[in-house]
C-alpha positions as CSV (number, residue, x, y, z in Angstrom):
1,M,74.3,-209.1,129.9
2,D,74.2,-211.0,133.2
3,D,72.2,-210.2,136.2
4,S,74.9,-208.2,138.0
5,Q,75.6,-206.2,135.0
6,S,71.1,-205.1,135.0
7,G,71.1,-204.2,138.1
8,Q,74.2,-202.0,137.8
9,L,72.9,-200.2,135.0
10,I,69.6,-200.2,136.7
11,A,71.4,-198.2,139.6
12,I,73.1,-195.9,137.2
13,L,69.7,-194.9,135.7
14,M,67.7,-194.5,139.1
15,S,71.1,-192.2,140.1
16,I,70.2,-190.1,137.6
17,L,66.8,-189.6,138.1
18,L,66.9,-189.0,141.5
19,Y,69.6,-186.5,140.4
20,A,67.1,-185.2,137.5
21,L,64.6,-184.6,140.6
22,L,66.9,-182.7,142.7
23,T,68.0,-180.9,140.3
24,M,64.3,-179.7,139.4
25,G,63.2,-179.3,142.6
26,Y,66.4,-177.1,143.5
27,A,65.9,-175.0,140.3
28,A,62.0,-174.5,141.2
29,L,62.6,-173.3,144.6
30,S,65.6,-171.0,143.5
31,N,63.2,-169.4,141.2
32,V,59.7,-169.2,142.3
33,R,58.2,-166.1,143.0
34,Q,57.7,-165.2,146.9
35,S,55.4,-162.7,145.9
36,S,52.9,-164.8,144.5
37,L,53.6,-167.6,147.5
38,T,53.0,-164.4,149.7
39,D,49.6,-163.8,148.2
40,Q,48.7,-167.3,148.7
41,A,49.7,-168.1,152.2
42,D,47.9,-165.2,152.9
43,E,44.4,-166.6,151.3
44,G,45.3,-169.9,153.7
45,N,47.2,-172.3,151.2
46,K,49.0,-174.2,154.0
47,R,51.7,-175.4,151.5
48,A,52.7,-172.1,150.2
49,S,53.3,-171.1,154.1
50,N,55.3,-174.2,154.2
51,T,57.5,-173.2,151.2
52,L,57.9,-169.4,152.4
53,Y,59.8,-171.2,155.9
54,L,61.9,-173.4,153.7
55,L,63.2,-170.6,151.4
56,K,64.5,-168.7,154.9
57,K,66.9,-171.7,155.2
58,F,68.1,-171.0,151.5
59,S,71.4,-171.6,152.2
60,Q,71.0,-174.9,153.9
61,I,68.8,-175.9,150.8
62,G,71.7,-175.0,148.5
63,A,74.2,-177.1,150.5
64,T,72.2,-180.2,150.9
65,Y,71.4,-179.8,147.0
66,S,75.4,-180.1,146.8
67,V,76.4,-183.2,149.3
68,L,73.5,-184.8,147.1
69,A,74.3,-184.3,144.0
70,V,77.9,-185.0,144.4
71,A,77.1,-188.5,146.6
72,L,74.9,-189.3,143.4
73,T,77.5,-188.1,140.8
74,F,80.0,-190.4,142.9
75,V,77.5,-193.8,142.7
76,I,77.1,-193.2,138.8
77,A,80.1,-192.7,138.1
78,V,81.7,-196.2,140.7
79,F,78.7,-198.1,139.2
80,A,79.8,-196.9,135.4
81,A,83.4,-197.5,136.0
82,N,81.9,-200.9,137.4
83,L,80.2,-202.3,134.2
84,F,81.8,-201.1,131.9
85,L,85.5,-200.7,132.4
86,Q,86.0,-203.2,135.5
87,P,86.0,-206.5,133.3
88,Q,88.4,-205.3,130.9
89,L,90.4,-204.7,133.2
90,A,89.9,-208.0,135.5
91,A,90.1,-210.5,131.7
92,E,93.5,-212.0,131.7
93,T,93.7,-210.5,127.6
94,P,91.1,-208.1,127.6
95,A,89.6,-207.8,124.2
96,Q,91.2,-205.7,121.4
97,G,89.6,-202.2,121.8
98,G,88.0,-202.8,124.9
99,I,89.4,-200.5,127.1
100,L,88.4,-197.9,124.8
101,I,84.9,-198.9,124.8
102,G,84.9,-198.7,128.2
103,I,85.9,-195.0,128.7
104,L,83.9,-194.1,125.9
105,A,81.1,-195.8,127.4
106,I,81.9,-194.1,131.2
107,V,81.8,-190.4,128.8
108,G,78.7,-191.3,127.2
109,I,76.9,-192.1,130.9
110,G,78.8,-188.7,132.0
111,A,77.1,-186.9,129.1
112,L,73.5,-188.4,129.5
113,T,73.8,-187.6,133.2
114,I,74.8,-183.4,132.2
115,I,71.7,-183.9,129.7
116,L,69.4,-185.3,131.4
117,G,70.7,-185.1,135.4
118,R,71.1,-181.3,135.2
119,S,70.4,-179.3,132.0
120,V,67.0,-180.6,131.2
121,P,65.3,-180.7,134.7
122,E,66.8,-176.9,135.5
123,G,65.0,-176.2,132.7
124,V,61.7,-177.4,133.7
125,G,62.1,-176.6,137.5
126,S,63.1,-173.1,136.6
127,A,59.7,-172.8,133.9
128,Y,57.1,-174.1,136.4
129,A,59.0,-173.1,139.7
130,E,55.7,-172.5,141.4
131,P,53.6,-176.1,141.4
132,I,57.0,-178.0,141.5
133,A,58.6,-175.8,144.6
134,L,55.0,-176.3,146.5
135,M,55.3,-180.3,145.1
136,V,59.2,-180.8,146.1
137,T,58.9,-178.7,149.8
138,P,57.8,-181.6,151.8
139,L,60.8,-184.0,150.5
140,V,63.2,-180.9,150.4
141,S,62.5,-180.0,153.8
142,A,63.1,-184.0,155.2
143,M,66.5,-184.1,153.2
144,V,67.6,-180.8,155.0
145,L,66.4,-181.9,158.3
146,I,67.9,-185.0,157.7
147,L,71.3,-184.5,156.3
148,S,71.7,-181.1,158.6
149,P,74.6,-181.9,160.8
150,V,76.6,-182.8,157.3
151,T,75.7,-179.4,155.9
152,S,76.2,-177.2,159.1
153,L,79.9,-178.7,159.4
154,L,80.5,-178.0,155.7
155,M,79.4,-174.6,156.2
156,I,81.3,-174.1,159.2
157,I,84.7,-175.4,157.5
158,S,83.7,-173.4,154.0
159,R,83.6,-170.1,156.5
160,L,87.0,-171.1,158.0
161,V,88.9,-171.7,154.9
162,A,87.1,-169.0,153.3
163,G,88.6,-166.6,156.1
164,I,92.0,-168.0,155.5
165,F,92.3,-166.2,151.9
166,G,91.0,-162.7,153.4
167,G,86.7,-163.7,153.6
168,S,84.5,-164.0,156.5
169,Q,82.0,-165.9,154.7
170,L,81.4,-167.2,151.1
171,V,80.4,-164.9,148.4
172,N,78.7,-165.7,145.0
173,T,80.2,-163.7,142.6
174,V,77.7,-161.8,139.9
175,T,78.9,-159.5,137.6
176,E,76.7,-156.4,136.1
177,E,76.1,-157.9,132.8
178,E,74.8,-161.2,134.4
179,I,72.1,-159.4,136.5
180,L,71.5,-157.8,133.3
181,S,70.8,-160.6,131.5
182,L,68.8,-162.3,134.3
183,V,66.3,-159.6,134.4
184,T,66.0,-158.8,131.0
185,E,65.2,-162.7,130.5
186,G,62.9,-161.8,133.5
187,N,61.4,-159.4,131.2
188,T,61.0,-161.4,128.4
189,D,58.9,-164.1,129.9
190,G,56.9,-161.4,132.0
191,T,58.4,-162.3,135.5
192,I,59.3,-159.0,135.4
193,E,57.1,-155.7,134.4
194,D,58.6,-153.3,131.9
195,N,59.1,-150.5,134.6
196,E,60.7,-152.7,136.5
197,R,63.1,-153.7,134.5
198,Q,64.2,-149.9,133.5
199,M,64.2,-149.2,137.5
200,I,66.8,-151.9,137.9
201,F,68.7,-150.5,134.8
202,S,68.9,-146.7,136.0
203,V,70.5,-148.0,139.2
204,L,73.3,-150.2,137.5
205,Q,73.7,-147.4,135.4
206,L,74.1,-144.7,138.4
207,D,77.6,-145.9,138.8
208,Q,78.5,-144.9,135.1
209,T,76.6,-141.0,135.0
210,N,78.9,-138.2,136.8
211,V,76.9,-135.1,137.9
212,R,77.4,-133.0,135.0
213,E,74.8,-135.3,133.1
214,V,72.0,-134.7,135.8
215,M,72.8,-131.3,137.1
216,T,70.6,-128.3,136.7
217,P,72.6,-126.1,134.0
218,R,74.0,-123.2,135.2
219,I,72.5,-120.6,133.2
220,D,68.6,-122.2,134.5
221,I,69.9,-121.6,138.1
222,I,67.1,-119.2,140.3
223,A,69.2,-117.5,142.8
224,V,69.6,-114.1,145.2
225,D,71.9,-112.2,146.1
226,V,73.6,-111.8,149.8
227,Q,72.7,-108.2,149.9
228,M,68.9,-108.8,149.1
229,P,66.2,-107.6,151.4
230,L,63.9,-110.6,152.8
231,A,61.0,-109.6,151.6
232,E,62.3,-109.8,148.0
233,A,63.7,-113.0,148.6
234,M,60.1,-114.3,149.7
235,N,58.7,-113.3,146.3
236,E,61.9,-115.0,144.0
237,F,60.2,-118.1,146.3
238,I,56.9,-117.7,145.1
239,E,57.7,-117.0,141.6
240,S,59.9,-120.1,141.7
241,G,58.0,-122.5,143.6
242,F,61.7,-123.6,145.0
243,S,62.2,-124.5,148.2
244,R,65.7,-123.5,148.6
245,L,67.9,-120.9,146.5
246,P,71.3,-120.4,146.2
247,V,72.9,-117.5,147.6
248,F,75.6,-115.3,145.7
249,E,77.6,-112.3,146.5
250,E,78.5,-110.0,143.3
251,N,78.0,-113.1,141.0
252,I,77.3,-116.6,140.2
253,D,80.4,-118.2,140.3
254,N,80.8,-117.0,144.4
255,I,77.7,-119.4,145.8
256,V,78.2,-118.5,149.6
257,G,75.2,-121.1,150.9
258,L,71.9,-121.8,150.4
259,L,68.6,-119.8,151.5
260,Y,65.6,-122.1,153.2
261,A,61.9,-120.9,152.4
262,K,61.4,-122.6,156.0
263,D,63.2,-120.2,157.3
264,L,61.6,-117.2,156.0
265,L,58.4,-118.4,157.1
266,N,59.0,-119.0,160.4
267,L,60.5,-114.9,160.1
268,W,57.3,-114.0,158.2
269,R,55.1,-115.7,161.0
270,V,56.8,-113.2,163.5
271,G,56.7,-110.2,161.1
272,G,60.1,-110.0,160.7
273,L,60.5,-109.4,156.9
274,E,60.5,-105.7,157.2
275,N,63.3,-105.1,159.6
276,G,65.9,-104.6,156.9
277,R,67.5,-107.8,157.3
278,T,69.1,-109.8,154.4
279,V,69.5,-112.9,152.9
280,R,72.9,-112.8,154.6
281,D,71.0,-113.2,157.6
282,L,69.4,-116.5,157.3
283,V,72.6,-118.2,154.3
284,R,73.1,-121.8,155.2
285,P,76.3,-123.8,154.1
286,A,76.1,-125.2,150.9
287,H,77.5,-128.8,149.6
288,F,79.5,-128.5,146.6
289,V,80.8,-131.4,144.4
290,P,83.0,-131.2,141.0
291,E,81.1,-132.3,137.8
292,T,83.1,-135.4,137.5
293,K,81.1,-136.9,140.9
294,L,79.2,-139.9,140.3
295,A,75.7,-139.6,140.5
296,S,75.7,-143.1,142.7
297,E,78.2,-141.3,145.2
298,L,76.8,-138.0,145.7
299,L,73.3,-139.7,146.1
300,R,74.9,-141.5,149.1
301,E,76.8,-138.4,150.3
302,L,73.7,-136.5,150.6
303,Q,71.7,-138.4,152.1
304,N,74.6,-139.7,154.9
305,R,74.6,-134.9,155.8
306,K,70.8,-134.8,155.3
307,V,70.9,-132.2,152.8
308,H,69.2,-132.1,149.4
309,M,70.9,-129.9,147.6
310,A,74.1,-129.5,146.0
311,I,76.5,-126.8,143.8
312,V,78.3,-128.1,141.2
313,V,81.6,-126.4,140.5
314,D,83.8,-126.8,137.3
315,E,87.7,-127.6,137.0
316,Y,88.5,-123.6,137.3
317,G,86.2,-123.5,140.6
318,G,83.7,-121.8,138.3
319,T,79.8,-122.6,139.1
320,S,78.6,-125.0,136.2
321,G,75.2,-125.8,137.9
322,L,73.0,-127.3,140.9
323,V,72.1,-131.0,141.9
324,T,69.0,-131.6,144.1
325,I,68.3,-135.0,145.4
326,E,65.2,-135.2,143.2
327,N,67.7,-135.2,140.6
328,L,68.7,-138.0,141.4
329,I,66.2,-140.3,142.4
330,E,64.5,-139.0,138.7
331,E,67.2,-141.0,137.1
332,I,66.2,-144.1,138.9
333,V,62.6,-144.0,139.3
334,G,61.7,-141.3,135.9
335,D,60.4,-137.8,136.3
336,I,59.2,-136.9,139.4
337,Q,56.4,-134.0,138.4
338,D,55.0,-131.6,140.9
339,E,52.7,-128.5,139.9
340,Y,55.8,-126.1,139.1
341,D,57.0,-128.6,136.4
342,V,56.6,-128.3,133.1
343,N,55.2,-131.6,131.7
344,E,58.1,-133.9,129.9
345,E,55.5,-134.2,126.7
346,D,56.1,-130.4,126.5
347,E,59.9,-131.0,125.6
348,Y,58.5,-131.5,122.1
349,T,55.3,-131.6,120.0
350,I,54.7,-133.3,116.4
351,D,52.4,-131.2,114.0
352,P,50.3,-133.6,111.4
353,N,53.0,-133.0,109.1
354,G,55.5,-134.8,111.2
355,L,57.4,-131.9,111.9
356,Y,59.1,-131.8,115.9
357,T,59.4,-128.9,117.6
358,V,61.8,-129.5,120.3
359,D,63.3,-127.5,123.3
360,A,67.1,-127.1,122.7
361,S,67.4,-128.2,126.9
362,I,66.4,-132.0,125.7
363,D,69.1,-134.4,126.6
364,L,71.0,-135.4,123.3
365,D,70.5,-139.2,124.7
366,D,66.3,-138.5,124.9
367,F,66.3,-136.9,121.8
368,N,68.3,-139.9,119.7
369,E,66.0,-142.0,121.4
370,L,62.7,-140.3,120.1
371,L,63.5,-139.6,116.5
372,D,65.7,-143.0,116.3
373,V,69.1,-141.1,115.3
374,D,72.8,-141.4,116.6
375,L,73.7,-137.7,116.6
376,E,76.8,-137.7,118.9
377,A,78.7,-134.7,120.8
378,P,80.9,-136.0,123.4
379,E,81.4,-132.5,124.8
380,T,77.8,-131.7,125.9
381,D,75.2,-133.8,126.5
382,T,71.7,-131.1,125.0
383,L,70.8,-130.6,121.3
384,G,71.0,-126.8,122.0
385,G,74.8,-128.0,122.4
386,Y,75.4,-130.1,119.6
387,I,73.6,-127.3,117.5
388,Y,76.7,-125.1,119.1
389,M,79.4,-127.7,118.5
390,R,78.4,-128.1,114.6
391,L,78.3,-124.2,113.7
392,G,81.0,-123.0,116.2
393,H,79.1,-119.8,116.6
394,V,76.3,-118.6,118.4
395,P,73.3,-118.8,115.8
396,D,70.8,-116.7,114.2
397,E,67.2,-117.8,113.7
398,G,66.4,-119.5,110.9
399,E,70.1,-121.2,111.1
400,V,69.8,-124.7,109.4
401,I,71.9,-127.9,110.3
402,D,71.8,-131.1,108.1
403,T,72.6,-134.0,109.3
404,D,72.5,-137.6,107.6
405,E,68.8,-138.3,108.5
406,L,67.5,-134.6,110.1
407,T,67.1,-131.5,109.2
408,L,67.5,-129.0,112.1
409,T,66.2,-125.0,112.0
410,V,67.0,-122.6,114.8
411,I,63.4,-121.1,115.3
412,S,63.6,-119.6,118.7
413,I,66.6,-117.5,120.7
414,D,66.9,-115.9,123.9
415,G,69.9,-113.8,123.5
416,R,72.7,-116.3,123.2
417,R,70.7,-119.6,124.4
418,I,69.0,-121.6,121.7
419,R,65.4,-122.1,122.8
420,K,63.5,-124.1,120.4
421,V,64.4,-126.2,117.2
422,L,62.8,-127.2,114.1
423,V,63.5,-131.1,113.1
424,E,62.4,-132.4,110.1
425,R,62.6,-136.1,108.9
426,K,64.8,-136.1,105.6
427,V,63.1,-139.3,105.0
428,P,60.1,-139.9,106.7
429,V,59.8,-143.3,108.9
430,D,56.4,-144.7,107.1
431,A,58.1,-143.8,104.0
432,E,61.3,-145.6,104.9
433,A,59.3,-148.5,105.8
434,E,56.7,-148.6,102.9
435,E,59.8,-148.0,100.0
436,N,58.2,-145.2,98.9
437,S,59.8,-141.7,100.0
438,V,57.4,-138.6,99.1
439,P,59.3,-135.3,99.6
440,D,58.4,-133.1,102.0
441,D,57.6,-129.5,100.7
442,S,56.2,-127.9,104.2
443,S,57.6,-125.4,105.4
444,G,58.5,-124.2,109.2
445,D,56.5,-121.2,109.3
446,D,53.1,-123.3,108.5
447,S,54.1,-126.8,110.1
448,S,55.5,-125.8,113.3
449,T,53.8,-125.6,116.7
450,P,56.3,-124.3,119.3
451,L,55.8,-124.7,123.1
452,A,54.9,-122.1,125.2
453,D,57.3,-119.1,125.6
454,A,60.3,-120.6,128.7
455,S,60.1,-118.3,131.0
């Protein structure tokens, strides 16, 4: 190999090295946690402040990276072709197989560029994002400034071309699956906390959740008759702890509006509750939505209308339930407890023998997660609904349903509504783990610890 060829090989290796450094810096700036940089900047770290300032121009950083990456790739390709292929093409009698060897050598250089120039440094930059980002900020800032005329022109041309095809700007399309994958990776490496991960998942799932899944069912609605005296309505507010109540005329399927506790308090302050006035005098309009409406759409709708409650109607126009803005927010952030709510853990209790006493209104998905089972009931959302579906009739207390993994015993009924269910595993979890099944001979009467009676 003569000096010319040695120089070209060194140029190829140096270009790959520069490409690697460029990729590593861009990956670091893409993945660095700005909250950590902000904390350091607040403590007087000048390098962190400079990095935060640079990140405000991230679109220019991306354009600069693209320009330099293309330039380096072109340089590598030219030198590789000149080193391995040009001598064979220029020779009067090329060596047998020389051209093929040259092509294979160029392909090898391309593979080396992808591995050492992109894949490896991208991983390193992502893994050590913060120290690398702080280190490369001065160099990247200089490159962004030097290439700004070129990158600005390219960005203008890109927007013009995008406009021709119906878009005013370039948009990176990211699928929901990619977002979930990134969030899961962030949670695994500790970048994203468990509660943050769950909240992001819940936000994305809101578009797949309909109102029927989050509403308060019809049977649990506390409503007042339109003819009820206001003094009695005040007692309903005090006993229920709610600030808004649906108002019906004749029956619950004919909701005519909402009654606000605030309106009653204003009247009470001036002594206006004892003058024979009824709920009809203070009724406000209600907002009605179908069961099939998506929770995400309803949340935006309630925000735009500046209302906090909607009445859910079924396909026949009857009242199916009601949903509040709190119900929708809880789908994102989890249960919001106030002084009137029953604690979430009161949905079930566990006795020393491993028997569960479960509220029949528990969401079936939550029940499956709690017991690590897979009960399916497409037409219902609760454990009580699952039992009704399996039996096909109103159960009596003590009636039993067997599944592959559980024995469900109805232990409390209020009218036609199932209140409490005793749940017993056929094979205890500990026994499964130890491959040593021990029969549970305890009876439901001796071992169950039911919750306080629901009102």
